[in-house]
N, CA, C and O atoms as CSV, one atom per row, in Angstrom:
chain,resi,resn,atom,element,x,y,z
A,1,MET,N,N,25.161,-5.032,-16.275
A,1,MET,CA,C,23.778,-4.206,-15.158
A,1,MET,C,C,24.207,-3.068,-15.645
A,1,MET,O,O,25.386,-2.723,-15.725
A,2,GLY,N,N,22.912,-2.237,-16.105
A,2,GLY,CA,C,22.802,-0.583,-15.969
A,2,GLY,C,C,22.576,-0.148,-15.603
A,2,GLY,O,O,21.764,-0.691,-14.854
A,3,GLN,N,N,22.658,1.014,-15.381
A,3,GLN,CA,C,22.201,2.439,-14.667
A,3,GLN,C,C,21.320,3.518,-15.244
A,3,GLN,O,O,21.710,3.798,-16.377
A,4,LEU,N,N,20.470,4.090,-14.940
A,4,LEU,CA,C,19.940,4.828,-15.594
A,4,LEU,C,C,19.424,6.131,-14.166
A,4,LEU,O,O,19.030,6.000,-13.008
A,5,LYS,N,N,19.689,7.237,-15.009
A,5,LYS,CA,C,19.276,8.624,-13.965
A,5,LYS,C,C,17.841,9.226,-14.703
A,5,LYS,O,O,17.857,9.523,-15.898
A,6,ILE,N,N,16.783,9.351,-13.991
A,6,ILE,CA,C,15.507,9.926,-14.367
A,6,ILE,C,C,15.260,11.222,-13.641
A,6,ILE,O,O,15.441,11.691,-12.517
A,7,ASP,N,N,14.834,11.529,-14.636
A,7,ASP,CA,C,14.417,13.300,-13.798
A,7,ASP,C,C,13.329,13.560,-14.633
A,7,ASP,O,O,13.854,13.434,-15.739
A,8,LEU,N,N,12.406,13.780,-14.789
A,8,LEU,CA,C,10.914,13.533,-15.321
A,8,LEU,C,C,9.953,13.926,-14.172
A,8,LEU,O,O,9.968,13.530,-13.007
A,9,LEU,N,N,9.172,14.740,-14.735
A,9,LEU,CA,C,7.462,15.235,-13.972
A,9,LEU,C,C,8.048,15.611,-12.350
A,9,LEU,O,O,7.480,15.008,-11.440
A,10,ASN,N,N,8.885,16.344,-12.068
A,10,ASN,CA,C,9.474,16.896,-11.068
A,10,ASN,C,C,9.710,15.678,-10.300
A,10,ASN,O,O,8.951,15.589,-9.335
A,11,THR,N,N,10.738,14.473,-10.471
A,11,THR,CA,C,10.962,13.745,-9.824
A,11,THR,C,C,12.181,13.495,-10.563
A,11,THR,O,O,12.349,13.472,-11.782
A,12,SER,N,N,13.285,13.248,-9.294
A,12,SER,CA,C,15.063,12.751,-10.083
A,12,SER,C,C,15.520,11.556,-8.800
A,12,SER,O,O,15.791,11.584,-7.599
A,13,PHE,N,N,15.412,10.588,-9.848
A,13,PHE,CA,C,16.693,9.087,-9.059
A,13,PHE,C,C,16.795,8.300,-10.201
A,13,PHE,O,O,16.237,8.286,-11.298
A,14,THR,N,N,18.026,7.375,-9.411
A,14,THR,CA,C,18.656,6.708,-10.356
A,14,THR,C,C,18.257,5.248,-9.859
A,14,THR,O,O,17.913,4.861,-8.743
A,15,ILE,N,N,18.481,4.300,-11.542
A,15,ILE,CA,C,18.001,2.897,-11.024
A,15,ILE,C,C,19.050,2.149,-11.505
A,15,ILE,O,O,19.886,2.405,-12.371
A,16,GLN,N,N,18.870,1.154,-10.788
A,16,GLN,CA,C,19.980,-0.177,-11.457
A,16,GLN,C,C,19.039,-0.986,-12.673
A,16,GLN,O,O,17.832,-1.076,-12.451
A,17,ALA,N,N,19.348,-1.316,-13.392
A,17,ALA,CA,C,18.715,-2.948,-14.078
A,17,ALA,C,C,19.563,-3.647,-14.318
A,17,ALA,O,O,20.750,-3.345,-14.195
A,18,ASN,N,N,19.016,-5.032,-14.822
A,18,ASN,CA,C,19.940,-6.036,-15.280
A,18,ASN,C,C,20.232,-5.830,-16.731
A,18,ASN,O,O,20.814,-6.716,-17.357
A,19,GLU,N,N,19.867,-4.729,-17.296
A,19,GLU,CA,C,20.205,-4.149,-19.246
A,19,GLU,C,C,20.899,-3.487,-19.016
A,19,GLU,O,O,20.968,-2.760,-18.025
A,20,ASP,N,N,21.971,-3.640,-20.380
A,20,ASP,CA,C,22.933,-2.220,-20.106
A,20,ASP,C,C,22.603,-0.857,-19.980
A,20,ASP,O,O,21.385,-0.724,-19.866
A,21,SER,N,N,23.127,0.042,-19.961
A,21,SER,CA,C,22.951,1.496,-20.014
A,21,SER,C,C,21.807,1.922,-20.878
A,21,SER,O,O,20.729,2.448,-20.599
A,22,GLU,N,N,22.603,1.369,-22.543
A,22,GLU,CA,C,21.943,2.049,-23.727
A,22,GLU,C,C,20.590,1.498,-23.921
A,22,GLU,O,O,19.820,2.257,-24.511
A,23,TYR,N,N,20.225,0.605,-23.642
A,23,TYR,CA,C,18.971,0.206,-23.755
A,23,TYR,C,C,18.043,1.193,-22.911
A,23,TYR,O,O,17.219,1.982,-23.375
A,24,LEU,N,N,18.403,0.945,-21.373
A,24,LEU,CA,C,17.455,1.679,-20.388
A,24,LEU,C,C,17.491,2.912,-20.934
A,24,LEU,O,O,16.630,3.683,-20.512
A,25,GLU,N,N,18.472,3.451,-22.005
A,25,GLU,CA,C,18.053,5.099,-22.210
A,25,GLU,C,C,17.537,5.210,-23.111
A,25,GLU,O,O,16.990,6.280,-23.377
A,26,GLN,N,N,17.484,3.835,-24.200
A,26,GLN,CA,C,16.319,3.968,-25.306
A,26,GLN,C,C,14.778,3.572,-24.681
A,26,GLN,O,O,13.778,3.807,-25.359
A,27,LEU,N,N,14.700,3.099,-23.649
A,27,LEU,CA,C,13.528,2.567,-23.159
A,27,LEU,C,C,12.715,4.367,-22.337
A,27,LEU,O,O,11.528,4.694,-22.339
A,28,TYR,N,N,13.808,5.075,-21.808
A,28,TYR,CA,C,13.771,6.025,-21.242
A,28,TYR,C,C,13.014,7.143,-22.216
A,28,TYR,O,O,11.983,7.772,-21.977
A,29,GLY,N,N,13.622,7.171,-23.054
A,29,GLY,CA,C,13.280,8.324,-24.336
A,29,GLY,C,C,12.245,7.525,-25.023
A,29,GLY,O,O,11.880,8.189,-25.993
A,30,TYR,N,N,11.753,6.664,-24.981
A,30,TYR,CA,C,10.183,6.174,-25.393
A,30,TYR,C,C,9.189,6.380,-24.138
A,30,TYR,O,O,8.114,5.785,-24.204
A,31,TYR,N,N,9.313,6.751,-23.605
A,31,TYR,CA,C,8.404,6.730,-22.610
A,31,TYR,C,C,8.534,8.774,-21.942
A,31,TYR,O,O,7.720,9.328,-21.203
A,32,LYS,N,N,9.563,9.275,-22.434
A,32,LYS,CA,C,9.522,10.248,-22.467
A,32,LYS,C,C,8.905,11.007,-23.634
A,32,LYS,O,O,8.460,12.132,-23.406
A,33,ARG,N,N,8.838,10.510,-24.834
A,33,ARG,CA,C,7.715,11.065,-26.340
A,33,ARG,C,C,6.293,10.483,-25.558
A,33,ARG,O,O,5.258,11.149,-25.572
A,34,ILE,N,N,6.385,9.236,-24.920
A,34,ILE,CA,C,4.966,9.380,-24.252
A,34,ILE,C,C,4.047,10.392,-23.166
A,34,ILE,O,O,2.900,10.833,-23.086
A,35,ILE,N,N,5.047,10.435,-22.571
A,35,ILE,CA,C,4.705,12.001,-21.379
A,35,ILE,C,C,4.416,12.886,-22.453
A,35,ILE,O,O,3.295,13.388,-22.536
A,36,GLU,N,N,5.533,13.194,-23.496
A,36,GLU,CA,C,4.875,14.473,-24.287
A,36,GLU,C,C,3.825,14.192,-25.135
A,36,GLU,O,O,3.291,15.216,-25.563
A,37,ASP,N,N,3.362,13.199,-25.510
A,37,ASP,CA,C,2.039,12.946,-25.850
A,37,ASP,C,C,0.698,13.154,-24.903
A,37,ASP,O,O,-0.240,13.911,-25.151
A,38,VAL,N,N,0.783,12.661,-24.247
A,38,VAL,CA,C,-0.128,13.094,-22.776
A,38,VAL,C,C,-0.060,14.635,-22.388
A,38,VAL,O,O,-1.045,15.068,-21.791
A,39,GLN,N,N,0.823,15.381,-22.612
A,39,GLN,CA,C,0.960,16.248,-22.130
A,39,GLN,C,C,-0.275,17.438,-22.700
A,39,GLN,O,O,-0.995,18.295,-22.185
A,40,GLN,N,N,-0.022,16.926,-23.978
A,40,GLN,CA,C,-0.955,17.669,-24.794
A,40,GLN,C,C,-2.594,17.568,-24.685
A,40,GLN,O,O,-3.373,18.195,-25.403
A,41,ILE,N,N,-2.969,16.623,-23.610
A,41,ILE,CA,C,-4.213,16.526,-23.568
A,41,ILE,C,C,-4.298,18.131,-22.039
A,41,ILE,O,O,-3.523,18.551,-21.180
A,42,ASP,N,N,-5.324,18.380,-22.384
A,42,ASP,CA,C,-5.689,19.450,-21.625
A,42,ASP,C,C,-6.039,19.035,-20.072
A,42,ASP,O,O,-5.540,19.251,-18.967
A,43,SER,N,N,-6.801,18.555,-20.423
A,43,SER,CA,C,-7.253,17.837,-18.810
A,43,SER,C,C,-6.419,17.508,-17.631
A,43,SER,O,O,-6.528,17.893,-16.467
A,44,VAL,N,N,-5.462,16.617,-18.251
A,44,VAL,CA,C,-4.554,16.215,-17.536
A,44,VAL,C,C,-3.329,17.197,-17.076
A,44,VAL,O,O,-2.492,17.554,-17.905
A,45,LYS,N,N,-3.265,17.630,-15.655
A,45,LYS,CA,C,-2.557,18.602,-15.145
A,45,LYS,C,C,-1.373,17.714,-14.729
A,45,LYS,O,O,-0.416,17.677,-15.502
A,46,THR,N,N,-1.316,16.784,-13.262
A,46,THR,CA,C,-0.911,16.776,-12.617
A,46,THR,C,C,0.269,15.711,-12.827
A,46,THR,O,O,-0.035,14.877,-13.680
A,47,PRO,N,N,1.698,15.508,-12.193
A,47,PRO,CA,C,2.519,14.530,-12.982
A,47,PRO,C,C,2.332,13.008,-12.233
A,47,PRO,O,O,3.348,12.319,-12.146
A,48,LEU,N,N,1.552,12.682,-11.903
A,48,LEU,CA,C,0.728,11.542,-11.435
A,48,LEU,C,C,-0.703,11.299,-12.106
A,48,LEU,O,O,-1.342,10.248,-12.152
A,49,GLN,N,N,-1.000,12.443,-12.567
A,49,GLN,CA,C,-1.873,11.438,-13.788
A,49,GLN,C,C,-1.403,11.977,-15.099
A,49,GLN,O,O,-2.244,12.218,-15.965
A,50,LEU,N,N,0.144,12.233,-15.371
A,50,LEU,CA,C,0.362,11.843,-16.668
A,50,LEU,C,C,0.930,10.584,-16.707
A,50,LEU,O,O,0.718,9.799,-17.631
A,51,SER,N,N,2.019,10.218,-15.248
A,51,SER,CA,C,2.901,9.137,-15.388
A,51,SER,C,C,1.637,7.640,-15.671
A,51,SER,O,O,1.928,6.588,-16.240
A,52,ILE,N,N,0.431,7.959,-15.148
A,52,ILE,CA,C,-0.812,6.902,-14.955
A,52,ILE,C,C,-0.949,6.826,-16.296
A,52,ILE,O,O,-0.515,5.787,-16.794
A,53,LEU,N,N,-1.633,7.972,-17.350
A,53,LEU,CA,C,-2.113,7.643,-17.914
A,53,LEU,C,C,-1.206,7.258,-19.364
A,53,LEU,O,O,-1.593,6.470,-20.227
A,54,ALA,N,N,0.267,8.130,-19.388
A,54,ALA,CA,C,1.157,7.280,-19.929
A,54,ALA,C,C,1.356,5.701,-19.792
A,54,ALA,O,O,1.444,4.975,-20.782
A,55,GLY,N,N,1.428,5.168,-18.293
A,55,GLY,CA,C,1.422,4.011,-18.272
A,55,GLY,C,C,-0.087,2.912,-19.239
A,55,GLY,O,O,-0.028,1.826,-19.815
A,56,ILE,N,N,-0.790,3.493,-19.096
A,56,ILE,CA,C,-2.179,3.000,-19.490
A,56,ILE,C,C,-1.757,3.003,-21.123
A,56,ILE,O,O,-2.035,1.951,-21.699
A,57,MET,N,N,-1.200,3.921,-21.839
A,57,MET,CA,C,-1.284,3.962,-22.911
A,57,MET,C,C,-0.134,2.803,-23.264
A,57,MET,O,O,-0.437,2.112,-24.237
A,58,LEU,N,N,1.075,2.500,-22.655
A,58,LEU,CA,C,1.769,1.437,-22.739
A,58,LEU,C,C,1.391,0.214,-22.848
A,58,LEU,O,O,1.571,-0.728,-23.620
A,59,CYS,N,N,0.512,0.565,-21.372
A,59,CYS,CA,C,-0.100,-1.182,-21.251
A,59,CYS,C,C,-0.899,-1.378,-22.761
A,59,CYS,O,O,-0.562,-2.328,-23.468
A,60,ASP,N,N,-1.750,-0.632,-23.126
A,60,ASP,CA,C,-2.549,-0.250,-24.435
A,60,ASP,C,C,-1.830,-0.878,-25.209
A,60,ASP,O,O,-1.817,-2.109,-25.213
A,61,GLU,N,N,-1.162,-0.207,-25.939
A,61,GLU,CA,C,0.172,-0.779,-27.008
A,61,GLU,C,C,0.755,-1.769,-26.657
A,61,GLU,O,O,0.708,-2.534,-27.620
A,62,LEU,N,N,1.448,-2.371,-25.606
A,62,LEU,CA,C,1.409,-3.582,-25.470
A,62,LEU,C,C,0.758,-5.061,-25.632
A,62,LEU,O,O,1.337,-6.115,-25.895
A,63,TYR,N,N,-0.997,-4.753,-25.329
A,63,TYR,CA,C,-1.791,-5.645,-25.341
A,63,TYR,C,C,-1.865,-5.913,-26.462
A,63,TYR,O,O,-1.637,-7.055,-26.859
A,64,LYS,N,N,-2.376,-4.420,-27.666
A,64,LYS,CA,C,-3.093,-4.809,-28.758
A,64,LYS,C,C,-1.554,-5.641,-29.580
A,64,LYS,O,O,-1.693,-6.288,-30.618
A,65,GLU,N,N,-0.594,-5.518,-29.107
A,65,GLU,CA,C,0.777,-5.734,-29.817
A,65,GLU,C,C,0.813,-7.582,-29.475
A,65,GLU,O,O,1.082,-8.407,-30.348
A,66,LYS,N,N,0.480,-7.933,-28.028
A,66,LYS,CA,C,0.271,-9.428,-27.588
A,66,LYS,C,C,-0.791,-9.919,-28.538
A,66,LYS,O,O,-0.381,-10.647,-29.442
A,67,THR,N,N,-2.134,-9.644,-28.497
A,67,THR,CA,C,-3.178,-9.792,-28.805
A,67,THR,C,C,-2.964,-10.274,-30.939
A,67,THR,O,O,-3.261,-11.285,-31.575
A,68,ASN,N,N,-2.374,-9.029,-31.314
A,68,ASN,CA,C,-2.177,-9.147,-32.700
A,68,ASN,C,C,-0.960,-10.468,-32.946
A,68,ASN,O,O,-1.029,-11.129,-33.983
A,69,LYS,N,N,-0.211,-10.673,-32.228
A,69,LYS,CA,C,0.922,-12.017,-31.954
A,69,LYS,C,C,0.077,-13.272,-32.001
A,69,LYS,O,O,0.097,-14.129,-32.884
A,70,LEU,N,N,-0.695,-13.242,-30.870
A,70,LEU,CA,C,-1.283,-14.496,-30.890
A,70,LEU,C,C,-2.586,-14.751,-31.684
A,70,LEU,O,O,-3.015,-15.901,-31.591
A,71,SER,N,N,-3.209,-13.990,-32.356
A,71,SER,CA,C,-4.014,-13.841,-33.372
A,71,SER,C,C,-3.398,-14.293,-34.638
A,71,SER,O,O,-3.963,-15.135,-35.336
A,72,GLN,N,N,-2.370,-13.818,-34.932
A,72,GLN,CA,C,-1.259,-14.351,-35.876
A,72,GLN,C,C,-0.945,-15.890,-35.838
A,72,GLN,O,O,-1.120,-16.670,-36.774
A,73,GLU,N,N,-0.393,-16.225,-34.446
A,73,GLU,CA,C,0.498,-17.544,-34.367
A,73,GLU,C,C,-1.296,-18.489,-34.459
A,73,GLU,O,O,-1.345,-19.392,-35.295
A,74,LEU,N,N,-2.352,-18.272,-33.777
A,74,LEU,CA,C,-3.568,-18.812,-33.886
A,74,LEU,C,C,-3.758,-19.033,-35.690
A,74,LEU,O,O,-3.684,-20.146,-36.212
A,75,ASN,N,N,-3.957,-18.013,-36.307
A,75,ASN,CA,C,-4.228,-18.145,-37.825
A,75,ASN,C,C,-3.124,-19.231,-38.648
A,75,ASN,O,O,-3.263,-19.795,-39.733
A,76,SER,N,N,-2.303,-19.259,-37.937
A,76,SER,CA,C,-0.770,-19.679,-38.916
A,76,SER,C,C,-1.353,-21.798,-38.513
A,76,SER,O,O,-1.451,-22.705,-39.339
A,77,GLN,N,N,-1.628,-21.858,-36.800
A,77,GLN,CA,C,-1.881,-22.875,-36.129
A,77,GLN,C,C,-3.229,-23.710,-37.263
A,77,GLN,O,O,-3.255,-24.913,-37.523
A,78,SER,N,N,-4.115,-22.776,-37.710
A,78,SER,CA,C,-5.386,-22.874,-38.238
A,78,SER,C,C,-5.263,-23.555,-39.898
A,78,SER,O,O,-5.821,-24.438,-40.550
A,79,ALA,N,N,-3.978,-22.358,-40.125
A,79,ALA,CA,C,-4.040,-22.971,-41.997
A,79,ALA,C,C,-2.755,-24.386,-41.677
A,79,ALA,O,O,-2.270,-25.115,-42.541
A,80,LYS,N,N,-2.535,-24.408,-40.507
A,80,LYS,CA,C,-1.498,-26.074,-40.736
A,80,LYS,C,C,-2.884,-26.839,-40.605
A,80,LYS,O,O,-3.243,-27.599,-41.505
A,81,ASP,N,N,-3.543,-26.660,-39.642
A,81,ASP,CA,C,-4.467,-27.771,-39.351
A,81,ASP,C,C,-5.501,-28.202,-40.380
A,81,ASP,O,O,-5.971,-29.335,-40.485
A,82,SER,N,N,-5.786,-27.155,-41.114
A,82,SER,CA,C,-6.627,-27.119,-42.287
A,82,SER,C,C,-6.132,-28.164,-43.316
A,82,SER,O,O,-6.602,-29.085,-43.983
A,83,THR,N,N,-5.278,-27.724,-43.165
A,83,THR,CA,C,-4.426,-28.838,-44.160
A,83,THR,C,C,-3.314,-30.449,-43.815
A,83,THR,O,O,-2.462,-31.111,-44.408
A,84,GLN,N,N,-3.780,-30.447,-42.956
A,84,GLN,CA,C,-3.298,-31.941,-41.928
A,84,GLN,C,C,-4.316,-32.135,-41.105
A,84,GLN,O,O,-4.713,-31.229,-40.373
A,85,PRO,N,N,-5.030,-33.705,-41.130
A,85,PRO,CA,C,-6.190,-34.114,-40.782
A,85,PRO,C,C,-5.901,-34.282,-39.625
A,85,PRO,O,O,-4.819,-34.726,-39.241
A,86,SER,N,N,-7.097,-33.855,-38.716
A,86,SER,CA,C,-7.009,-34.088,-37.108
A,86,SER,C,C,-6.683,-35.506,-36.825
A,86,SER,O,O,-6.454,-36.434,-37.601
A,87,GLU,N,N,-6.719,-35.450,-35.426
A,87,GLU,CA,C,-6.396,-37.457,-34.931
A,87,GLU,C,C,-7.552,-37.726,-35.075
A,87,GLU,O,O,-7.679,-38.946,-35.184
A,88,LEU,N,N,-8.763,-37.039,-35.150
A,88,LEU,CA,C,-10.564,-37.512,-34.950
A,88,LEU,C,C,-10.359,-38.126,-36.484
A,88,LEU,O,O,-10.659,-39.315,-36.596
A,89,GLU,N,N,-9.841,-37.391,-37.773
A,89,GLU,CA,C,-10.246,-37.426,-38.717
A,89,GLU,C,C,-9.658,-38.910,-39.198
A,89,GLU,O,O,-10.153,-39.838,-39.838
A,90,LYS,N,N,-8.308,-38.669,-38.551
A,90,LYS,CA,C,-7.485,-40.058,-39.326
A,90,LYS,C,C,-8.407,-41.258,-38.526
A,90,LYS,O,O,-8.705,-42.242,-39.204
A,91,ARG,N,N,-8.969,-41.192,-36.785
A,91,ARG,CA,C,-9.185,-42.369,-36.419
A,91,ARG,C,C,-10.455,-42.688,-37.469
A,91,ARG,O,O,-10.776,-43.759,-37.985
A,92,THR,N,N,-11.042,-41.385,-37.588
A,92,THR,CA,C,-12.582,-42.002,-38.106
A,92,THR,C,C,-12.119,-42.679,-39.928
A,92,THR,O,O,-12.794,-43.570,-40.444
A,93,LEU,N,N,-10.989,-42.091,-40.587
A,93,LEU,CA,C,-10.852,-42.756,-42.201
A,93,LEU,C,C,-10.120,-44.144,-42.097
A,93,LEU,O,O,-9.879,-44.878,-43.055
A,94,ASP,N,N,-9.688,-44.478,-40.298
A,94,ASP,CA,C,-9.197,-46.050,-40.470
A,94,ASP,C,C,-10.182,-46.657,-40.324
A,94,ASP,O,O,-10.389,-47.695,-40.953
A,95,MET,N,N,-11.294,-46.001,-39.187
A,95,MET,CA,C,-12.235,-47.123,-39.130
A,95,MET,C,C,-13.544,-47.346,-40.257
A,95,MET,O,O,-14.435,-48.192,-40.339
A,96,ILE,N,N,-13.140,-46.028,-41.140
A,96,ILE,CA,C,-13.943,-46.282,-42.656
A,96,ILE,C,C,-13.289,-47.547,-43.518
A,96,ILE,O,O,-13.974,-48.327,-44.180
A,97,GLU,N,N,-11.865,-47.609,-43.394
A,97,GLU,CA,C,-11.391,-48.263,-44.132
A,97,GLU,C,C,-11.325,-49.882,-43.997
A,97,GLU,O,O,-11.324,-50.764,-44.855
A,98,LYS,N,N,-11.253,-49.930,-42.174
A,98,LYS,CA,C,-11.593,-51.443,-41.764
A,98,LYS,C,C,-13.001,-51.739,-42.127
A,98,LYS,O,O,-13.065,-52.896,-42.543
A,99,ILE,N,N,-13.992,-51.228,-42.132
A,99,ILE,CA,C,-15.672,-51.679,-42.268
A,99,ILE,C,C,-15.389,-51.587,-43.351
A,99,ILE,O,O,-16.039,-52.567,-43.715
A,100,ASN,N,N,-14.777,-51.093,-44.595
A,100,ASN,CA,C,-15.069,-51.540,-46.393
A,100,ASN,C,C,-14.141,-52.766,-46.597
A,100,ASN,O,O,-14.385,-53.644,-47.424
A,101,LYS,N,N,-12.969,-52.761,-45.716
A,101,LYS,CA,C,-12.824,-54.291,-45.973
A,101,LYS,C,C,-13.188,-55.376,-45.759
A,101,LYS,O,O,-12.750,-56.368,-46.341
A,102,VAL,N,N,-14.258,-55.385,-44.682
A,102,VAL,CA,C,-15.126,-55.861,-43.802
A,102,VAL,C,C,-16.247,-56.039,-44.772
A,102,VAL,O,O,-16.826,-57.071,-44.435
A,103,LEU,N,N,-16.875,-55.471,-45.909
A,103,LEU,CA,C,-17.717,-55.435,-46.389
A,103,LEU,C,C,-17.251,-56.075,-47.795
A,103,LEU,O,O,-18.061,-56.209,-48.712
């Protein structure tokens, strides 16, 4: 269990989590970099606006990553499916074979 002291956007507090402290520090450092990027936007002024926009940016990043991964998995599955006959194709071929035997 790790601990992390957060001192950001005029707020300071400590959290405990099931992750180790080193990992929490890495996450915190990444979040601070996102906050610094958001602070470059002139129209965003308050700490609440900064934190909300940073959260949205992180959600966007995560969403894109998940959709890319899902797309890759679907493409991989499609490639496998195209090389192996589906259950319907197998049944159809079996029926054709039976019909040919009867004829």
